[in-house]
C-alpha positions as CSV (number, residue, x, y, z in Angstrom):
1,X,-9.7,5.0,-25.0
2,X,-11.0,6.0,-21.8
3,X,-11.0,2.6,-21.0
4,X,-7.8,1.1,-22.1
5,X,-6.2,4.8,-20.5
6,X,-8.1,3.8,-17.2
7,X,-6.6,0.6,-17.0
8,X,-2.5,1.8,-18.3
9,X,-3.7,4.1,-14.2
10,X,-4.5,0.9,-12.7
11,X,-1.2,-1.1,-13.9
12,X,0.6,2.3,-12.4
13,X,-0.4,1.3,-9.1
14,X,0.2,-2.5,-9.4
15,X,4.1,-1.0,-9.1
16,X,3.7,1.9,-6.4
17,X,1.6,-1.0,-4.2
18,X,5.0,-2.7,-4.6
19,X,6.7,-0.5,-2.5
20,X,10.1,-0.6,-0.2
21,X,11.2,-2.3,3.7
22,X,8.7,-0.2,5.8
23,X,5.2,-0.7,7.1
24,X,2.5,1.1,4.5
25,X,2.6,-1.7,2.1
26,X,-0.9,-1.9,0.0
27,X,-1.4,2.6,-0.4
28,X,-5.2,1.2,0.9
29,X,-6.0,1.6,-3.7
30,X,-9.8,2.3,-4.1
31,X,-9.5,2.4,-7.9
32,X,-12.0,-0.7,-8.5
33,X,-14.8,1.3,-7.3
34,X,-14.5,3.0,-10.6
35,X,-15.1,0.5,-12.9
36,X,-18.2,-0.5,-15.2
37,X,-20.6,-2.7,-14.0
38,X,-19.5,-5.6,-12.3
39,X,-16.3,-6.3,-12.2
40,X,-14.0,-9.3,-10.1
41,X,-10.4,-8.3,-10.2
42,X,-7.6,-9.9,-8.3
43,X,-3.7,-9.0,-7.8
44,X,-0.2,-10.6,-7.0
45,X,2.3,-8.6,-5.7
46,X,6.4,-9.5,-5.0
47,X,8.7,-6.9,-3.0
48,X,12.6,-7.1,-2.7
49,X,13.8,-5.0,-1.2
50,X,17.5,-5.5,0.4
51,X,19.1,-3.0,3.2
52,X,21.6,-3.2,4.8
53,X,24.3,-1.9,6.8
54,X,27.1,0.6,6.2
55,X,29.5,-1.7,7.0
56,X,28.6,-4.6,6.1
57,X,27.4,-6.6,9.1
58,X,23.8,-8.6,9.0
59,X,23.3,-9.2,6.0
60,X,20.2,-8.1,4.5
61,X,18.6,-7.5,7.0
62,X,15.1,-6.4,4.9
63,X,13.0,-10.4,3.8
64,X,11.2,-11.1,0.4
65,X,7.2,-10.2,0.5
66,X,4.3,-11.0,-1.5
67,X,1.2,-8.9,-1.8
68,X,-2.8,-10.0,-2.6
69,X,-6.0,-8.3,-3.3
70,X,-8.9,-9.1,-4.4
71,X,-12.0,-7.3,-5.6
72,X,-15.6,-7.2,-6.5
73,X,-17.4,-4.5,-7.5
74,X,-21.1,-4.5,-8.7
75,X,-23.9,-1.7,-9.9
76,X,-27.0,-1.8,-7.8
77,X,-28.8,0.5,-10.3
78,X,-27.7,3.9,-12.3
79,X,-26.8,6.1,-9.1
80,X,-25.8,3.0,-6.1
81,X,-22.8,-0.1,-6.5
82,X,-21.4,-1.5,-3.8
83,X,-18.1,-3.1,-3.2
84,X,-15.9,-6.2,-1.7
85,X,-12.2,-5.5,-1.1
86,X,-9.4,-7.7,0.2
87,X,-6.3,-5.7,0.9
88,X,-3.5,-6.5,3.1
89,X,-2.3,-2.8,4.1
90,X,0.5,-3.2,6.8
91,X,3.2,-5.6,6.6
92,X,6.8,-5.9,7.7
93,X,9.5,-8.5,7.5
94,X,12.8,-8.3,9.4
95,X,15.5,-9.6,11.0
96,X,19.2,-9.8,12.0
97,X,19.9,-13.4,12.9
98,X,22.2,-15.3,13.8
99,X,24.0,-11.9,14.4
100,X,21.8,-10.8,16.8
101,X,18.3,-11.7,18.4
102,X,16.5,-9.9,16.4
103,X,13.0,-10.7,13.9
104,X,10.2,-9.5,13.1
105,X,7.5,-10.8,11.0
106,X,3.7,-8.7,11.2
107,X,1.2,-8.7,9.1
108,X,-2.5,-7.6,8.0
109,X,-5.4,-8.1,6.0
110,X,-8.3,-5.8,6.4
111,X,-11.7,-6.7,4.5
112,X,-14.1,-3.2,3.9
113,X,-17.1,-3.3,2.2
114,X,-17.9,-0.2,-0.3
115,X,-20.8,1.7,-0.9
116,X,-20.8,4.1,-3.8
117,X,-23.5,7.2,-4.6
118,X,-23.2,9.4,-8.2
119,X,-25.2,12.4,-7.5
120,X,-24.8,12.5,-11.2
121,X,-22.4,11.6,-14.1
122,X,-19.9,14.4,-12.4
123,X,-20.0,13.7,-8.8
124,X,-19.5,11.0,-6.4
125,X,-19.8,9.6,-2.5
126,X,-18.6,6.5,-1.5
127,X,-17.9,4.6,2.4
128,X,-18.0,1.6,3.6
129,X,-16.8,0.0,6.6
130,X,-14.5,-3.5,7.2
131,X,-12.5,-5.6,10.2
132,X,-8.4,-5.3,9.9
133,X,-6.2,-8.5,11.0
134,X,-2.9,-7.9,12.5
135,X,-0.7,-10.7,14.2
136,X,2.5,-11.9,13.4
137,X,6.2,-12.7,16.1
138,X,9.0,-10.8,17.1
139,X,12.3,-11.0,19.1
140,X,14.6,-8.6,20.5
141,X,16.6,-8.4,22.8
142,X,15.2,-7.5,25.4
143,X,12.4,-10.4,25.0
144,X,12.4,-14.2,26.2
145,X,13.3,-15.6,23.2
146,X,10.8,-15.2,20.0
147,X,7.2,-14.3,20.9
148,X,4.6,-14.4,19.5
149,X,1.6,-12.6,18.4
150,X,-2.3,-14.2,18.3
151,X,-3.9,-12.4,16.1
152,X,-6.4,-9.6,17.2
153,X,-9.0,-7.6,14.8
154,X,-10.1,-4.5,14.8
155,X,-13.3,-2.1,12.8
156,X,-11.9,0.5,10.1
157,X,-14.3,2.7,8.0
158,X,-13.2,5.0,5.2
159,X,-15.4,7.5,3.4
160,X,-14.4,10.1,0.6
161,X,-15.6,11.6,-3.2
162,X,-15.2,12.1,-6.3
163,X,-15.5,14.3,-9.0
164,X,-15.0,13.3,-13.2
165,X,-15.6,14.3,-16.8
166,X,-15.4,11.0,-18.4
167,X,-15.1,12.7,-22.0
168,X,-11.9,14.0,-20.7
169,X,-11.3,11.1,-19.0
170,X,-10.7,12.9,-15.4
171,X,-11.5,11.8,-11.7
172,X,-10.4,13.4,-8.4
173,X,-11.4,10.9,-5.5
174,X,-10.3,11.8,-2.2
175,X,-10.6,9.9,1.4
176,X,-10.6,8.6,4.2
177,X,-10.1,5.3,6.2
178,X,-9.4,5.8,10.0
179,X,-6.8,3.8,12.0
180,X,-6.8,1.0,13.9
181,X,-6.1,-0.2,17.3
182,X,-4.6,-3.8,18.4
183,X,-3.5,-5.1,21.3
184,X,-1.7,-8.2,21.2
185,X,-2.1,-11.2,23.4
186,X,1.7,-12.9,23.5
187,X,3.5,-16.0,24.4
188,X,5.0,-16.1,26.1
189,X,3.0,-13.6,28.0
190,X,4.8,-11.2,28.9
191,X,3.5,-8.9,32.2
192,X,2.4,-5.5,29.8
193,X,0.3,-5.1,27.0
194,X,1.2,-5.5,22.9
195,X,0.1,-2.8,21.1
196,X,-0.2,-2.0,17.6
197,X,-2.7,1.1,15.6
198,X,-1.3,1.7,12.7
199,X,-2.4,5.4,10.8
200,X,-5.4,7.2,9.5
201,X,-4.4,7.8,6.2
202,X,-6.1,9.6,3.4
203,X,-5.5,9.7,-0.4
204,X,-6.6,12.2,-3.4
205,X,-6.3,10.4,-6.5
206,X,-6.7,11.9,-9.9
207,X,-6.6,11.3,-13.6
208,X,-6.7,13.0,-16.5
209,X,-6.4,12.8,-20.6
210,X,-3.4,15.6,-21.5
211,X,-3.4,14.4,-25.9
212,X,-5.1,11.7,-27.0
213,X,-4.5,8.4,-26.0
214,X,-2.1,9.9,-23.0
215,X,-3.5,10.5,-19.8
216,X,-1.5,11.8,-16.9
217,X,-1.9,10.6,-12.9
218,X,-1.0,10.6,-9.6
219,X,-1.5,10.2,-6.3
220,X,-1.0,12.2,-3.2
221,X,-1.2,10.0,0.2
222,X,-0.8,11.0,3.7
223,X,-0.6,9.6,7.0
224,X,-1.1,9.9,10.1
225,X,2.6,8.3,11.3
226,X,3.0,10.8,15.0
227,X,0.3,8.5,16.3
228,X,1.1,5.9,15.2
229,X,3.3,2.7,18.0
230,X,4.3,-0.4,18.7
231,X,4.4,-1.2,22.3
232,X,6.2,-4.2,23.5
233,X,5.6,-4.3,27.1
234,X,4.2,-1.3,27.4
235,X,7.5,-0.2,25.4
236,X,8.0,2.1,22.3
237,X,9.6,-0.5,19.5
238,X,8.2,1.1,17.2
239,X,7.8,5.5,16.4
240,X,7.6,8.2,14.0
241,X,8.8,11.3,14.1
242,X,6.5,13.1,11.4
243,X,3.6,13.1,9.3
244,X,4.4,11.5,6.0
245,X,3.5,12.4,2.5
246,X,3.5,9.9,0.1
247,X,3.1,11.7,-3.6
248,X,3.1,9.2,-7.2
249,X,2.9,10.8,-11.0
250,X,3.0,8.9,-14.1
251,X,1.7,9.3,-17.5
252,X,-0.7,6.3,-19.2
253,X,-0.5,6.0,-23.7
254,X,-2.9,3.7,-25.5
255,X,-0.5,2.4,-28.5
256,X,-3.5,0.5,-30.1
257,X,-7.0,-1.3,-28.9
258,X,-5.3,-4.5,-26.7
259,X,-1.9,-2.2,-25.7
260,X,-1.6,0.1,-23.1
261,X,1.7,1.4,-20.8
262,X,2.7,3.6,-18.5
263,X,5.2,5.2,-16.3
264,X,5.1,6.5,-12.9
265,X,7.6,8.3,-10.3
266,X,7.3,8.1,-6.7
267,X,9.1,10.4,-3.7
268,X,8.4,10.2,0.2
269,X,11.1,12.5,1.8
270,X,13.0,11.2,4.6
271,X,12.0,12.6,8.1
272,X,16.5,12.5,9.5
273,X,16.1,11.9,12.7
274,X,17.2,7.9,14.4
275,X,15.4,4.9,12.9
276,X,13.9,1.8,14.5
277,X,16.2,-1.0,14.4
278,X,12.9,-3.0,12.8
279,X,12.5,-0.8,10.5
280,X,16.2,1.6,9.2
281,X,14.8,3.2,6.4
282,X,13.8,7.1,5.3
283,X,12.1,7.9,2.0
284,X,12.1,7.2,-0.9
285,X,12.4,7.2,-4.8
286,X,11.3,5.6,-7.9
287,X,10.6,4.1,-11.1
288,X,8.4,2.2,-12.9
289,X,6.7,0.8,-15.4
290,X,3.6,-1.2,-16.7
291,X,1.4,-2.2,-19.4
292,X,-1.6,-3.8,-19.4
293,X,-3.8,-6.4,-22.4
294,X,-7.0,-5.8,-22.9
295,X,-9.4,-8.3,-24.6
296,X,-12.8,-8.0,-24.2
297,X,-13.8,-8.2,-21.6
298,X,-10.9,-8.6,-20.0
299,X,-8.2,-7.4,-18.6
300,X,-4.7,-7.9,-18.0
301,X,-1.5,-5.8,-16.4
302,X,2.4,-6.5,-15.5
303,X,4.5,-3.1,-13.9
304,X,7.7,-3.4,-12.6
305,X,9.6,-0.5,-10.1
306,X,12.0,-0.2,-9.3
307,X,12.8,2.1,-5.4
308,X,16.7,3.9,-3.8
309,X,14.9,4.0,-0.6
310,X,16.6,6.4,2.0
311,X,19.9,6.0,4.3
312,X,18.7,5.5,8.3
313,X,20.9,5.6,11.2
314,X,19.2,3.3,13.1
315,X,20.6,2.1,16.7
316,X,22.5,-1.7,14.9
317,X,24.3,0.2,12.4
318,X,23.4,3.4,9.1
319,X,22.4,1.4,6.4
320,X,22.7,2.7,3.1
321,X,22.4,2.7,-0.9
322,X,19.4,0.4,-0.3
323,X,16.9,-0.5,-2.7
324,X,14.4,-2.8,-3.4
325,X,12.3,-4.8,-7.2
326,X,8.9,-5.2,-6.7
327,X,6.0,-6.6,-9.4
328,X,2.9,-6.9,-9.5
329,X,0.0,-8.7,-11.6
330,X,-3.8,-7.9,-11.9
331,X,-6.3,-9.6,-14.2
332,X,-9.4,-7.8,-13.7
333,X,-13.1,-9.1,-15.2
334,X,-16.0,-6.8,-16.4
335,X,-19.5,-9.1,-16.5
């Protein structure tokens, strides 16, 4: 029962990671670290946002995007386990063409090596190091056409602690992820630096059994966004007024030996003020549905999420009635 319910929580995480049109995309999930034995996991997501000015002058400026993830975890002994993860934590796809000369496509990848040490069945710590790479292209009215950025890589690290009570499927995990700093060389070259520094973040993930075959789970995520900026030719083009919290809460239910399902709700509070033309949204509310099919050592999870993206006012106008649909698939195998 516990194994299937935990898989259900992972299902909801798929729908949660299929986020809105913002820069924070994957949520940096680490659930694979807590699987039993050797485990490999492949995930895929597709997000279709719809972000339009009112009255509509540019069409949908937020382009569809895909998410991929791959994780592997192995137990070295009863206390020590190691994991390797490929993730795509950050990104942006905005296009006002041909009406305005504004477009942006920033993509990232992160590879993390993570270790976990169990003091006992209840308490464990985890931590690791990795590399994050960011690149893409950008066009603004102030730039000489489209700027193509060479990818830049920086070292990142993470550290966390977890408490578990397996008999009631309880787990609480707190993880800190460091930020990174990137200087992007552009073609054509500019006289001053282009920089981007994704934020440091903290995830508080939790789950607990609340009734027979029923699990309550969720996440509180904080990002140090006030220290984050995208600068082109040493000029800020994207900044954030406040650090941001996002919240997710869900309920999972086991239906039989093979099937379990979950419903999740998500929320990020709007911050107000003037948004960037490269991210003309502000906060969100969401609902997601997910299902997991378990057969022997194989788990197949699918999820869908609807996101009501918050209204925003940018230099390019007022954007209202925005939304996104995200779908995801995750395949996990224990061996």
